[in-house]
Backbone bond lengths (Angstrom), bond angles and torsions (degrees), N, CA, C in turn:
res aa  C-N    CA-C-N  psi(-1)  N-CA   C-N-CA  omega(-1)  CA-C   N-CA-C  phi
1 M - - - 1.464 - - 1.511 110.64 -
2 A 1.331 115.05 140.74 1.455 119.88 179.29 1.527 108.70 -146.11
3 S 1.314 114.92 159.17 1.458 120.73 173.52 1.523 107.61 -91.48
4 V 1.340 117.09 114.56 1.461 120.39 -173.16 1.523 111.75 -121.28
5 L 1.317 115.06 147.59 1.463 122.03 171.19 1.517 107.27 -112.66
6 I 1.329 116.46 134.18 1.457 121.82 177.99 1.519 108.57 -122.32
7 T 1.326 116.87 120.57 1.460 120.30 171.76 1.526 107.82 -97.15
8 G 1.321 116.56 149.50 1.459 119.62 -176.76 1.519 112.02 71.10
9 A 1.330 116.80 24.90 1.469 121.28 -174.58 1.518 113.39 -70.17
10 S 1.318 117.62 -18.11 1.464 119.86 178.46 1.528 111.35 -86.39
11 G 1.325 117.43 -7.86 1.454 121.43 179.72 1.512 112.29 -76.74
12 F 1.315 115.49 175.68 1.466 122.19 -175.03 1.534 111.36 -59.12
13 I 1.326 116.85 -58.61 1.459 120.09 179.09 1.521 110.27 -69.48
14 G 1.331 116.35 -43.59 1.455 121.09 -176.31 1.513 114.38 -57.75
15 N 1.332 116.74 -38.38 1.457 119.20 -179.19 1.520 111.30 -69.25
16 H 1.330 116.43 -35.41 1.465 119.56 176.50 1.532 110.79 -69.01
17 V 1.327 117.20 -37.56 1.464 120.41 176.70 1.527 109.64 -64.28
18 T 1.334 116.35 -42.56 1.464 120.75 179.03 1.521 111.18 -57.64
19 R 1.308 116.88 -46.73 1.466 121.04 -178.95 1.529 111.69 -65.50
20 R 1.310 117.00 -37.50 1.466 119.49 178.72 1.531 111.11 -68.41
21 C 1.309 117.34 -38.28 1.470 120.24 177.08 1.523 110.94 -63.31
22 L 1.324 116.72 -40.92 1.466 120.25 177.81 1.525 110.62 -64.61
23 E 1.330 116.68 -41.58 1.462 120.34 178.81 1.528 110.94 -62.06
24 K 1.327 116.14 -32.01 1.468 121.18 -179.88 1.519 112.00 -76.12
25 G 1.338 115.87 -16.31 1.458 120.41 -179.73 1.514 114.53 100.22
26 D 1.340 117.54 9.11 1.460 120.35 178.40 1.519 110.97 -68.89
27 R 1.314 115.36 152.16 1.467 121.69 170.43 1.523 106.59 -88.36
28 V 1.317 116.58 112.97 1.463 121.14 -167.54 1.524 112.01 -106.77
29 R 1.318 114.98 125.43 1.464 122.76 170.87 1.518 107.29 -111.96
30 V 1.323 117.22 131.92 1.464 120.44 179.28 1.519 108.94 -115.63
31 M 1.317 115.29 136.88 1.461 120.02 177.45 1.514 109.09 -92.95
32 V 1.327 115.96 124.66 1.461 121.53 179.69 1.518 109.03 -123.77
33 M 1.299 115.32 152.68 1.463 120.90 174.91 1.519 109.50 -72.74
34 P 1.329 118.40 148.96 1.462 119.89 174.73 1.527 110.67 -56.04
35 G 1.319 116.70 126.30 1.459 121.64 179.88 1.514 114.35 82.07
36 E 1.334 118.23 1.92 1.462 121.22 -179.30 1.520 111.58 -67.53
37 D 1.321 115.53 143.90 1.461 121.88 177.39 1.522 109.96 -61.52
38 R 1.333 116.15 126.08 1.460 120.17 -178.55 1.530 112.58 -104.82
39 S 1.316 117.29 9.18 1.466 120.16 -178.78 1.533 113.37 -61.40
40 P 1.367 120.23 -29.44 1.467 117.98 177.29 1.530 114.07 -60.94
41 F 1.343 116.05 -14.01 1.464 120.01 -177.89 1.525 112.87 -104.08
42 A 1.325 116.23 11.48 1.467 120.14 -179.18 1.525 110.32 -55.81
43 G 1.331 115.88 127.35 1.456 120.79 178.80 1.503 115.18 80.94
44 L 1.336 118.08 1.20 1.467 121.36 -178.79 1.529 110.15 -101.64
45 D 1.312 116.00 136.08 1.470 122.23 -179.00 1.519 109.52 -85.90
46 V 1.342 115.25 79.58 1.458 120.58 -179.44 1.516 110.28 -122.82
47 E 1.308 115.58 154.85 1.463 122.03 173.47 1.522 108.17 -96.52
48 F 1.314 116.74 133.29 1.464 120.75 179.47 1.525 110.47 -97.79
49 V 1.330 115.60 139.72 1.447 121.49 169.75 1.518 106.95 -135.59
50 E 1.324 116.80 131.67 1.455 119.81 179.75 1.530 109.63 -84.06
51 G 1.323 114.50 133.22 1.452 119.28 -179.46 1.511 111.13 -158.09
52 N 1.306 115.38 163.33 1.457 122.09 -178.72 1.518 107.68 -145.54
53 L 1.314 117.49 129.40 1.458 120.87 -179.22 1.525 112.64 -61.64
54 L 1.330 116.82 -16.70 1.462 120.74 177.82 1.524 111.61 -92.99
55 D 1.322 117.38 2.23 1.469 123.29 -177.87 1.527 108.70 -124.37
56 A 1.317 117.21 90.51 1.466 122.06 -173.97 1.528 113.29 -56.07
57 P 1.350 120.75 -43.33 1.468 119.52 179.56 1.526 113.12 -58.60
58 S 1.335 117.55 -33.30 1.462 119.93 179.56 1.523 110.81 -68.30
59 L 1.326 117.12 -27.35 1.462 120.89 -179.93 1.524 111.03 -74.32
60 T 1.331 116.08 -34.95 1.463 120.29 176.40 1.518 110.26 -60.38
61 K 1.314 116.36 -42.38 1.469 121.65 177.89 1.530 110.58 -66.47
62 A 1.314 116.93 -39.31 1.462 121.18 -175.40 1.528 112.14 -65.02
63 V 1.324 117.89 -36.79 1.468 120.58 -175.10 1.524 113.42 -91.51
64 A 1.312 117.89 -4.20 1.468 120.86 -177.32 1.531 110.93 -60.18
65 G 1.315 117.12 126.08 1.458 121.86 176.96 1.513 115.19 77.23
66 I 1.318 116.77 12.10 1.468 121.44 -176.29 1.534 110.54 -95.44
67 E 1.339 116.44 141.58 1.459 121.45 177.59 1.526 112.35 -97.02
68 Q 1.335 116.75 -36.17 1.458 121.40 -177.37 1.529 109.95 -132.77
69 L 1.326 115.32 145.52 1.469 120.91 -178.49 1.518 110.19 -130.10
70 Y 1.328 115.69 128.61 1.465 122.35 168.95 1.521 106.43 -107.96
71 H 1.320 117.09 114.56 1.468 120.11 -179.44 1.515 110.00 -105.13
72 M 1.340 115.53 103.99 1.459 121.38 -179.95 1.519 113.39 -117.70
73 A 1.323 118.06 -12.17 1.457 120.98 -177.93 1.526 110.32 -64.03
74 A 1.322 116.37 132.38 1.470 121.37 179.50 1.516 108.83 -164.29
75 L 1.303 115.49 161.65 1.465 120.30 173.39 1.516 108.06 -96.17
76 F 1.326 115.66 119.30 1.461 120.79 173.89 1.519 106.83 -124.31
77 A 1.322 115.58 106.64 1.457 120.23 -178.82 1.519 108.99 -144.27
78 V 1.333 115.52 139.14 1.463 120.35 176.86 1.521 110.02 -66.13
79 W 1.345 115.35 -35.84 1.467 120.52 -175.84 1.518 109.41 -143.58
80 T 1.322 116.71 137.75 1.458 121.34 173.39 1.529 108.84 -135.94
81 K 1.309 115.61 148.02 1.462 120.26 178.39 1.525 110.33 -64.29
82 D 1.339 115.36 -36.09 1.460 121.74 176.84 1.525 108.13 -110.74
83 P 1.332 118.44 98.23 1.474 120.93 -177.93 1.521 112.95 -57.19
84 D 1.337 116.81 -30.14 1.465 120.05 -178.15 1.523 112.87 -69.43
85 L 1.336 117.00 -12.05 1.460 120.03 -177.79 1.527 111.17 -61.12
86 H 1.334 116.88 -32.73 1.462 119.42 177.19 1.531 110.99 -60.38
87 Y 1.324 116.96 -41.22 1.455 120.33 -179.20 1.524 111.23 -73.61
88 K 1.335 116.00 -37.66 1.465 119.78 -179.88 1.532 111.18 -62.37
89 I 1.329 116.41 -41.04 1.470 120.64 -177.47 1.519 111.68 -85.77
90 N 1.332 116.58 -53.37 1.461 120.56 -171.27 1.524 113.69 -76.26
91 V 1.321 116.84 -27.28 1.468 119.88 -179.54 1.527 110.42 -103.86
92 D 1.331 116.38 -64.14 1.467 119.36 -176.73 1.530 111.76 -64.54
93 G 1.326 116.84 -40.97 1.463 120.32 179.47 1.513 111.81 -65.35
94 T 1.328 116.23 -40.90 1.465 120.22 178.13 1.521 110.64 -64.16
95 R 1.330 116.39 -42.35 1.470 119.52 178.98 1.533 109.89 -61.02
96 A 1.327 117.28 -44.48 1.464 120.86 -179.13 1.526 111.29 -61.44
97 L 1.343 116.21 -40.58 1.461 119.83 179.73 1.529 110.97 -68.70
98 M 1.324 117.73 -42.49 1.461 120.77 178.66 1.526 110.66 -61.45
99 E 1.319 116.85 -42.26 1.466 120.70 179.33 1.516 111.00 -65.09
100 A 1.341 116.69 -40.44 1.467 120.37 178.69 1.523 110.45 -65.31
101 A 1.327 116.71 -41.16 1.463 121.03 -179.80 1.528 110.95 -65.38
102 Q 1.327 116.23 -41.76 1.458 119.35 -179.93 1.525 110.90 -66.08
103 S 1.328 116.69 -41.13 1.466 120.61 178.62 1.521 111.41 -64.26
104 A 1.340 116.27 -32.19 1.462 121.22 -178.42 1.527 112.44 -82.65
105 G 1.320 116.99 -5.13 1.452 120.05 178.78 1.510 114.83 78.32
106 V 1.336 117.23 27.29 1.464 120.41 177.03 1.527 108.78 -60.10
107 E 1.347 116.27 133.06 1.463 121.30 -171.54 1.536 113.69 -77.01
108 K 1.337 117.19 -35.08 1.468 120.26 -176.78 1.523 108.84 -153.14
109 I 1.327 115.32 141.18 1.461 122.32 -179.76 1.518 108.67 -127.54
110 V 1.315 116.50 136.39 1.466 121.82 168.55 1.523 106.88 -113.43
111 Y 1.302 115.81 118.10 1.467 121.79 -178.89 1.522 109.71 -103.88
112 T 1.313 115.91 126.54 1.463 121.15 179.54 1.521 109.73 -86.36
113 S 1.308 115.37 104.64 1.453 122.18 176.49 1.532 108.02 -89.19
114 S 1.306 117.84 -141.31 1.461 121.16 -177.09 1.519 109.90 -160.06
115 V 1.331 116.50 151.82 1.467 119.28 172.85 1.523 110.30 -61.64
116 A 1.328 116.34 -18.67 1.465 120.09 177.44 1.522 111.80 -68.77
117 A 1.338 117.31 -11.67 1.462 120.95 -178.57 1.522 113.01 -86.00
118 I 1.334 117.22 -6.76 1.458 120.71 176.17 1.524 109.05 -117.91
119 G 1.319 116.21 178.89 1.453 120.06 -176.18 1.514 114.01 -89.80
120 V 1.322 114.56 178.07 1.468 123.38 177.20 1.528 107.35 -120.13
121 N 1.320 116.80 129.69 1.462 120.25 -179.20 1.536 110.72 -76.70
122 P 1.337 117.76 124.51 1.471 120.49 -179.00 1.527 113.55 -60.57
123 D 1.341 117.05 -26.30 1.463 119.59 -179.54 1.524 112.79 -86.26
124 R 1.330 116.21 7.49 1.472 123.93 174.98 1.531 113.17 70.98
125 T 1.322 117.73 13.00 1.455 119.53 172.54 1.527 108.39 -76.83
126 P 1.334 117.54 152.75 1.469 120.06 -177.56 1.529 112.37 -61.90
127 A 1.312 115.83 136.63 1.461 121.70 177.49 1.523 109.70 -77.60
128 T 1.314 115.67 152.20 1.462 121.79 174.49 1.523 108.53 -117.60
129 E 1.319 115.05 179.03 1.467 120.34 178.77 1.523 111.70 -61.21
130 K 1.337 117.50 -19.79 1.464 121.48 -177.93 1.527 113.47 -96.39
131 T 1.326 117.90 -0.02 1.465 120.22 179.76 1.521 110.11 -67.34
132 P 1.339 118.47 118.84 1.466 120.75 -176.36 1.529 111.67 -62.29
133 F 1.309 115.09 143.15 1.466 121.04 177.16 1.526 109.30 -64.09
134 N 1.329 116.70 123.34 1.466 121.60 -179.87 1.523 110.89 -137.78
135 C 1.323 115.58 28.12 1.469 121.07 -170.12 1.524 113.83 -97.21
136 W 1.316 116.66 24.01 1.464 120.12 -175.77 1.526 114.00 -57.33
137 P 1.333 120.67 -38.34 1.472 118.96 -178.62 1.527 113.73 -61.57
138 W 1.323 118.07 -31.85 1.465 120.53 -178.71 1.533 112.33 -116.59
139 A 1.336 115.52 22.04 1.465 119.66 -177.32 1.525 110.89 -78.23
140 S 1.311 115.55 93.80 1.462 121.89 175.60 1.527 109.35 -72.18
141 E 1.336 116.52 176.16 1.460 119.83 177.32 1.528 110.44 -58.96
142 Y 1.332 116.64 -37.89 1.464 119.16 179.23 1.527 110.42 -64.58
143 I 1.327 117.32 -50.35 1.466 120.86 -177.92 1.526 110.74 -60.77
144 L 1.323 116.80 -46.12 1.458 119.53 179.73 1.522 111.32 -62.91
145 S 1.337 116.88 -40.03 1.461 119.78 -179.14 1.523 111.33 -65.35
146 K 1.334 117.75 -36.16 1.464 120.30 178.64 1.539 110.84 -73.96
147 F 1.319 116.98 -36.65 1.460 120.17 176.15 1.531 110.09 -62.83
148 I 1.323 115.89 -47.40 1.466 120.32 -178.77 1.529 110.83 -64.98
149 S 1.323 116.88 -44.52 1.463 119.70 -177.89 1.527 110.90 -65.55
150 H 1.335 116.71 -36.87 1.466 119.69 177.83 1.524 110.33 -61.21
151 Q 1.335 116.10 -48.22 1.461 119.66 -179.94 1.525 111.23 -65.25
152 M 1.327 116.26 -36.59 1.464 120.41 179.76 1.528 111.13 -64.31
153 V 1.347 116.17 -47.99 1.467 120.38 -179.79 1.528 110.23 -63.11
154 K 1.320 116.17 -42.95 1.467 119.79 178.33 1.524 110.50 -60.84
155 G 1.312 116.68 -39.21 1.456 120.68 179.09 1.516 113.17 -66.53
156 M 1.330 117.02 -29.23 1.461 120.80 -179.25 1.524 112.33 -71.44
157 V 1.335 117.36 -13.71 1.467 120.89 176.54 1.526 110.26 -59.72
158 S 1.334 116.50 -36.80 1.469 120.20 -179.93 1.528 111.73 -66.61
159 Q 1.343 116.06 -16.44 1.464 121.01 177.16 1.530 111.29 -96.12
160 G 1.349 115.63 8.25 1.455 119.67 176.58 1.511 115.31 98.51
161 L 1.345 118.66 8.18 1.457 120.44 -179.59 1.532 109.63 -72.03
162 P 1.339 118.59 122.31 1.470 121.33 -177.70 1.527 111.96 -87.15
163 V 1.322 116.84 74.16 1.459 120.70 -170.89 1.525 112.38 -123.62
164 T 1.318 114.77 143.17 1.462 123.92 170.40 1.515 107.09 -120.12
165 M 1.332 117.32 140.96 1.461 121.59 -176.15 1.524 111.11 -110.64
166 V 1.324 115.91 137.32 1.463 120.89 176.24 1.525 108.69 -120.99
167 L 1.346 115.10 145.06 1.460 121.04 -176.46 1.533 108.66 -126.10
168 P 1.323 118.21 96.28 1.467 120.46 -178.29 1.522 112.27 -71.21
169 A 1.335 115.63 144.10 1.461 121.69 169.69 1.538 107.61 -79.26
170 L 1.346 118.56 -147.52 1.469 121.00 -176.60 1.525 110.67 -89.68
171 P 1.340 118.41 104.59 1.464 119.84 -175.59 1.525 113.58 -81.47
172 F 1.324 114.84 138.53 1.460 122.34 174.02 1.521 108.69 -131.19
173 G 1.334 116.42 153.91 1.453 119.87 177.02 1.519 111.30 151.11
174 P 1.310 116.89 -174.70 1.473 121.19 -178.34 1.524 111.68 -75.09
175 G 1.327 115.52 159.17 1.455 121.40 173.97 1.512 115.62 86.16
176 D 1.325 118.09 17.26 1.468 121.47 -178.46 1.525 108.92 -86.34
177 R 1.320 115.33 81.15 1.463 121.07 -169.80 1.522 114.19 -68.51
178 A 1.316 118.59 -35.18 1.473 121.47 -169.94 1.534 114.92 -53.53
179 P 1.340 122.40 -51.41 1.460 126.09 -15.04 1.523 111.77 -77.54
180 T 1.331 115.80 165.12 1.460 121.95 176.10 1.533 108.89 -71.44
181 P 1.342 118.16 173.79 1.468 118.97 175.95 1.524 113.35 -56.17
182 T 1.339 117.76 -36.90 1.467 119.21 177.77 1.524 110.04 -68.64
183 G 1.319 116.27 -39.66 1.460 119.74 177.92 1.518 112.13 -65.81
184 S 1.330 115.99 -38.67 1.470 119.95 178.12 1.517 110.78 -63.45
185 L 1.331 116.39 -36.58 1.461 120.99 176.16 1.523 110.03 -61.76
186 M 1.323 116.03 -44.38 1.461 120.85 179.21 1.527 111.40 -62.73
187 V 1.313 116.49 -43.85 1.465 120.48 179.21 1.523 110.35 -62.23
188 G 1.328 116.71 -41.28 1.457 120.43 178.09 1.519 111.77 -59.64
189 I 1.325 116.38 -41.24 1.463 120.22 178.07 1.524 110.08 -64.30
190 L 1.326 116.73 -47.46 1.461 120.93 -177.73 1.525 112.39 -62.51
191 K 1.320 116.22 -27.01 1.471 120.80 177.64 1.530 112.23 -85.50
192 G 1.332 116.50 -1.26 1.455 120.05 179.31 1.507 114.11 77.44
193 K 1.341 117.32 22.00 1.462 120.91 -175.38 1.529 113.58 -101.83
194 M 1.330 116.96 1.45 1.461 119.23 -175.73 1.522 110.38 -103.34
195 K 1.318 115.57 71.26 1.468 120.80 179.48 1.524 111.46 -84.27
196 N 1.338 115.79 -25.59 1.456 120.41 -174.26 1.525 112.28 -93.33
197 Y 1.316 115.08 157.65 1.467 121.28 169.06 1.515 107.35 -145.48
198 W 1.325 116.16 167.42 1.451 120.37 -179.89 1.519 108.93 -143.79
199 D 1.298 115.84 163.38 1.450 122.59 -177.26 1.531 109.72 -71.21
200 A 1.332 116.84 108.87 1.458 122.40 -179.23 1.524 108.31 -171.48
201 G 1.328 116.81 172.15 1.454 120.91 179.24 1.515 111.16 -138.46
202 V 1.327 117.38 145.94 1.460 122.84 -176.03 1.530 110.40 -134.46
203 C 1.331 115.30 164.63 1.461 121.77 174.14 1.522 108.33 -128.99
204 P 1.339 117.64 84.80 1.468 119.91 177.72 1.523 110.90 -72.35
205 V 1.340 115.99 147.82 1.464 121.21 -178.56 1.525 108.77 -145.58
206 D 1.315 116.52 146.92 1.466 121.84 178.01 1.525 109.01 -66.20
207 V 1.329 116.79 126.64 1.467 120.85 -178.00 1.519 111.20 -58.96
208 R 1.325 117.34 -27.63 1.468 120.44 179.47 1.527 111.08 -72.11
209 D 1.329 117.10 -29.34 1.467 119.85 172.34 1.528 109.84 -69.17
210 V 1.326 116.05 -39.27 1.465 120.27 178.59 1.529 110.15 -62.79
211 A 1.338 116.10 -43.19 1.465 119.80 178.24 1.528 110.66 -62.88
212 A 1.335 116.16 -44.23 1.463 120.45 177.50 1.521 110.37 -59.64
213 G 1.339 116.34 -38.10 1.450 120.86 179.21 1.519 112.67 -61.85
214 H 1.327 117.06 -33.91 1.464 120.66 177.17 1.525 110.88 -64.15
215 L 1.332 115.98 -46.94 1.465 119.34 -179.63 1.521 111.56 -67.47
216 L 1.321 116.72 -36.38 1.461 120.32 177.04 1.531 110.91 -66.75
217 A 1.321 116.20 -36.12 1.462 119.89 177.18 1.523 110.59 -66.55
218 M 1.325 116.17 -36.38 1.467 119.87 176.96 1.527 110.33 -65.41
219 E 1.313 115.70 -38.79 1.460 120.89 -176.61 1.527 112.93 -79.79
220 K 1.348 116.52 -43.96 1.460 120.59 -170.06 1.533 114.72 -119.72
221 G 1.317 117.24 -15.09 1.460 119.68 -173.69 1.521 112.74 -63.75
222 R 1.321 115.68 137.04 1.458 120.75 179.66 1.528 110.55 -77.92
223 I 1.317 116.11 141.88 1.460 121.59 179.65 1.529 109.69 -61.29
224 G 1.325 115.76 131.53 1.456 121.40 178.11 1.510 114.63 84.60
225 E 1.335 117.31 -3.13 1.460 121.00 -178.51 1.527 111.29 -96.14
226 S 1.335 115.12 155.29 1.463 122.49 177.50 1.521 109.14 -114.13
227 Y 1.342 116.16 145.98 1.460 121.60 -178.97 1.530 110.05 -135.13
228 L 1.327 116.46 121.28 1.459 121.03 174.83 1.530 109.08 -76.21
229 L 1.324 116.14 128.30 1.460 121.68 179.47 1.528 108.49 -105.12
230 G 1.318 115.49 87.77 1.458 121.09 -179.44 1.507 110.55 -135.07
231 N 1.311 116.03 -164.51 1.459 121.93 178.85 1.526 107.94 -130.60
232 N 1.307 116.94 117.07 1.460 120.56 -175.41 1.524 114.04 -69.42
233 E 1.339 116.87 -9.56 1.461 120.37 179.48 1.522 112.92 -98.62
234 T 1.333 117.38 0.08 1.464 118.27 -171.23 1.519 114.63 -119.54
235 N 1.325 119.09 10.72 1.458 118.69 172.43 1.527 108.06 -65.34
236 M 1.326 116.75 115.93 1.462 120.47 -175.27 1.517 110.60 -150.07
237 T 1.323 115.91 162.80 1.457 119.28 179.08 1.521 109.90 -69.52
238 N 1.301 113.79 161.19 1.462 120.58 177.09 1.525 111.10 -55.19
239 Q 1.316 116.99 -45.97 1.459 120.41 -179.05 1.527 111.44 -65.09
240 E 1.334 117.12 -42.45 1.464 120.17 -179.98 1.519 111.35 -59.47
241 F 1.322 116.31 -42.72 1.463 118.64 -178.89 1.521 111.77 -69.04
242 L 1.323 116.75 -46.54 1.462 120.00 -179.00 1.532 110.92 -59.75
243 Q 1.320 116.30 -42.80 1.463 119.26 -178.91 1.528 111.76 -71.50
244 L 1.326 117.22 -30.26 1.465 119.96 174.46 1.523 110.33 -62.70
245 V 1.322 116.33 -44.43 1.466 120.19 177.72 1.528 110.29 -60.98
246 G 1.333 115.85 -43.34 1.464 119.74 179.48 1.514 112.29 -60.74
247 R 1.329 117.47 -45.85 1.469 121.02 -179.73 1.527 111.48 -62.66
248 L 1.319 116.76 -45.38 1.465 120.34 -175.89 1.521 112.45 -68.78
249 T 1.320 116.57 -31.37 1.464 120.14 -175.71 1.521 113.60 -99.74
250 G 1.327 116.14 0.70 1.463 119.53 176.42 1.512 114.67 75.87
251 V 1.332 117.05 25.94 1.466 120.85 178.93 1.530 108.28 -102.02
252 P 1.334 118.85 120.66 1.467 121.11 -177.49 1.526 112.90 -81.84
253 N 1.330 115.21 161.71 1.470 123.15 171.27 1.533 113.50 57.04
254 V 1.313 116.03 44.13 1.463 121.00 175.54 1.527 109.18 -91.76
255 A 1.325 116.20 135.04 1.469 122.93 176.46 1.527 112.19 52.99
256 V 1.312 115.48 55.36 1.461 120.27 -178.42 1.535 112.10 -107.28
257 R 1.322 116.87 -5.57 1.467 120.20 -176.06 1.531 108.93 -128.45
258 K 1.335 116.04 117.85 1.455 120.12 -177.57 1.527 111.21 -82.61
259 I 1.326 114.78 131.99 1.458 121.66 176.97 1.524 108.31 -107.99
260 S 1.303 117.49 132.01 1.459 120.48 -177.49 1.522 110.75 -73.11
261 H 1.329 115.37 154.82 1.460 120.25 176.31 1.524 111.06 -60.12
262 G 1.317 115.84 -39.90 1.460 119.71 -179.06 1.514 112.43 -61.35
263 T 1.327 116.50 -42.91 1.465 120.45 178.65 1.524 110.53 -63.00
264 M 1.316 116.77 -42.34 1.459 121.00 179.70 1.526 111.38 -63.48
265 L 1.329 116.46 -41.83 1.462 119.67 -178.22 1.523 111.78 -70.11
266 T 1.329 116.46 -37.71 1.471 120.04 176.60 1.522 110.52 -62.11
267 A 1.331 115.87 -44.25 1.459 120.08 179.17 1.527 111.24 -64.74
268 S 1.329 117.08 -40.21 1.467 120.02 -178.46 1.526 111.30 -65.48
269 K 1.336 116.65 -36.35 1.465 119.78 176.62 1.524 110.71 -62.19
270 A 1.334 115.86 -42.31 1.462 120.12 179.53 1.523 110.80 -65.10
271 I 1.332 116.45 -42.94 1.469 120.66 -179.91 1.524 110.56 -63.76
272 E 1.321 116.22 -43.65 1.465 120.65 -179.22 1.532 110.53 -67.43
273 G 1.322 116.69 -39.95 1.464 119.86 178.37 1.512 112.32 -63.54
274 W 1.323 116.48 -42.29 1.473 120.59 178.23 1.521 110.49 -63.41
275 S 1.316 116.54 -37.56 1.458 120.69 178.97 1.525 111.24 -63.09
276 K 1.330 116.10 -41.01 1.463 119.52 179.40 1.523 111.75 -66.58
277 L 1.333 115.97 -32.76 1.464 119.63 179.05 1.522 112.45 -73.51
278 T 1.322 115.99 -39.34 1.469 120.46 -173.35 1.522 113.83 -98.12
279 G 1.334 116.95 -20.22 1.457 119.64 -175.98 1.511 113.47 80.79
280 R 1.336 116.29 4.38 1.465 120.05 179.40 1.526 110.37 -85.77
281 P 1.340 117.16 146.99 1.471 120.11 -179.05 1.527 111.90 -57.29
282 A 1.318 115.76 137.56 1.464 120.92 177.72 1.523 109.69 -86.77
283 S 1.328 116.46 138.60 1.464 120.61 178.37 1.518 111.46 -72.82
284 T 1.334 116.09 -23.10 1.463 121.66 174.36 1.515 108.02 -158.18
285 T 1.308 115.90 169.19 1.457 121.71 177.26 1.529 108.23 -132.65
286 Y 1.308 115.74 170.56 1.463 120.11 179.94 1.528 110.68 -60.69
287 K 1.332 117.27 -46.93 1.462 120.43 -178.68 1.520 111.89 -69.08
288 N 1.314 117.17 -37.41 1.458 119.87 177.56 1.529 110.47 -63.08
289 T 1.324 116.23 -38.75 1.463 120.77 178.72 1.524 110.90 -67.99
290 L 1.330 117.03 -40.73 1.463 120.40 175.78 1.525 111.09 -58.76
291 F 1.327 116.19 -42.43 1.467 120.72 179.18 1.526 110.99 -63.38
292 A 1.334 115.82 -40.54 1.461 120.52 -179.10 1.526 112.12 -66.19
293 Q 1.339 117.27 -15.52 1.460 121.22 -177.88 1.531 113.05 -93.95
294 Q 1.339 117.54 3.73 1.459 120.66 -178.50 1.538 111.66 -88.80
295 Y 1.307 115.05 161.49 1.467 121.19 173.08 1.527 107.75 -94.73
296 C 1.335 114.81 89.41 1.464 121.21 -174.48 1.531 111.04 -90.55
297 Y 1.313 115.69 62.24 1.459 121.48 177.10 1.534 109.33 -82.16
298 V 1.326 116.85 144.50 1.455 119.83 -179.82 1.527 110.79 -132.40
299 D 1.313 114.59 153.31 1.464 123.03 177.59 1.528 107.86 -111.14
300 A 1.320 116.39 109.78 1.472 121.81 -176.59 1.527 112.25 -93.89
301 S 1.313 117.99 18.38 1.469 121.42 -174.46 1.529 112.95 -57.93
302 K 1.317 116.98 -37.05 1.465 119.79 -178.70 1.524 110.62 -62.12
303 A 1.341 116.69 -45.58 1.468 120.37 179.33 1.523 111.28 -68.62
304 I 1.323 116.41 -35.61 1.466 120.70 178.99 1.528 110.00 -65.23
305 N 1.318 116.33 -46.81 1.462 121.05 -174.87 1.522 113.41 -76.78
306 E 1.333 117.07 -40.48 1.466 119.81 -176.08 1.523 113.37 -87.93
307 L 1.327 116.91 -36.60 1.463 120.37 -174.53 1.522 113.39 -102.74
308 G 1.336 116.40 -24.00 1.459 119.30 -172.61 1.513 111.98 83.10
309 L 1.340 117.06 33.18 1.463 122.00 -179.52 1.528 110.87 -56.56
310 P 1.348 118.69 125.31 1.472 120.56 177.87 1.520 111.57 -63.58
311 Q 1.322 115.64 154.45 1.464 122.08 178.47 1.525 108.06 -128.00
312 T 1.317 115.66 65.07 1.462 121.32 -178.95 1.522 110.21 -67.03
313 P 1.330 118.88 135.23 1.468 120.26 177.42 1.523 110.82 -52.78
314 I 1.327 116.79 133.45 1.463 120.49 -176.15 1.529 111.29 -64.30
315 E 1.324 116.65 -20.88 1.468 119.78 177.15 1.525 111.14 -58.15
316 N 1.325 117.74 -35.96 1.467 121.40 178.89 1.521 110.90 -61.73
317 A 1.341 115.77 -45.85 1.458 120.49 -179.15 1.523 111.31 -64.48
318 I 1.331 116.55 -41.38 1.464 120.72 -179.53 1.526 110.99 -63.05
319 L 1.321 116.42 -48.38 1.464 120.26 -178.30 1.528 111.39 -64.79
320 D 1.331 116.82 -42.58 1.464 120.02 -179.48 1.523 111.36 -68.84
321 A 1.332 116.67 -36.93 1.466 120.07 177.62 1.525 110.61 -65.65
322 A 1.327 116.62 -44.59 1.467 120.49 -179.62 1.523 110.81 -61.48
323 Q 1.327 116.53 -43.87 1.463 119.89 178.68 1.527 110.93 -62.87
324 W 1.332 116.91 -40.58 1.466 120.50 -179.14 1.522 110.81 -66.51
325 F 1.324 117.27 -45.45 1.465 120.12 -179.90 1.531 110.77 -63.14
326 R 1.308 116.82 -42.04 1.462 120.68 -179.30 1.521 111.94 -67.25
327 S 1.307 117.05 -41.73 1.468 120.10 -177.11 1.525 112.87 -76.76
328 N 1.346 116.84 -16.27 1.458 120.14 -179.86 1.526 113.34 -106.71
329 G 1.334 116.90 15.84 1.448 121.07 169.59 1.512 116.42 80.49
330 Y 1.320 118.24 16.96 1.465 120.54 178.73 1.532 111.66 -80.79
331 V 1.315 115.70 -19.04 1.468 120.30 -176.72 1.507 109.33 -120.45
């Protein structure tokens, strides 16, 4: 048992981590924004503390008396009116929280980074934690902010920060309330709207394995080390994954029409240009589309061997996610 603080606990991964910590017997404090919806915590025995990554004094209060910290709160948005907001939250906010935690004597921190913080192998082989960042052509504000924050947190280890970093692949499963981009993809398939596919590769993973990976990193993860939380059996093409979801959920004609990269990029330029003219949020951007066209395969062997990361068949996550979305009115 430990006294833990979880930021981003209302999010998809964060809520699963929160539930696993409670099951383990931890005393759980969750940091929520003032006025934030607390329904994701219905029935959960958690302590609430209001905090904001842009408000350093609130972070000092949040970490007081805490032994372990899971930092998952971040801004992930395809488009923002203020592009610098990604850096203010994901970089400056993370630094402020790490400094507050270190000053408070927090014993261990697990920081949720992103696969966007490492590179993509041009030969389509799975990337590892050591794959150099080479994503400059499609480095959006979000990707750059996660790359910078990852390097910043890693650098703080030399100052005594007791942190381990985890990098989740594409999580799927039940409880995706927002929904996240992966959840939105699933909903689109279930609604019969995913007829198209494009040349790319993904590594889907059960969100419950990702949550387990966080707790395992807290227990076994080495200070200053990074661990990819993926599934070594699920690196597959975009079409293979989309059609797998269609077969398992009984949706016909999924991913039957190939769209060229050029067509996608032309459309994204038009969407982004219209957004700049009108001020309305863009559904995608040129860089986001470029990123979606990569073969983002990952090798989770380090987490499997050192932490004991579970490798649940992705079929379980797909079926459970589909049932959850259908029973909760998303479809």
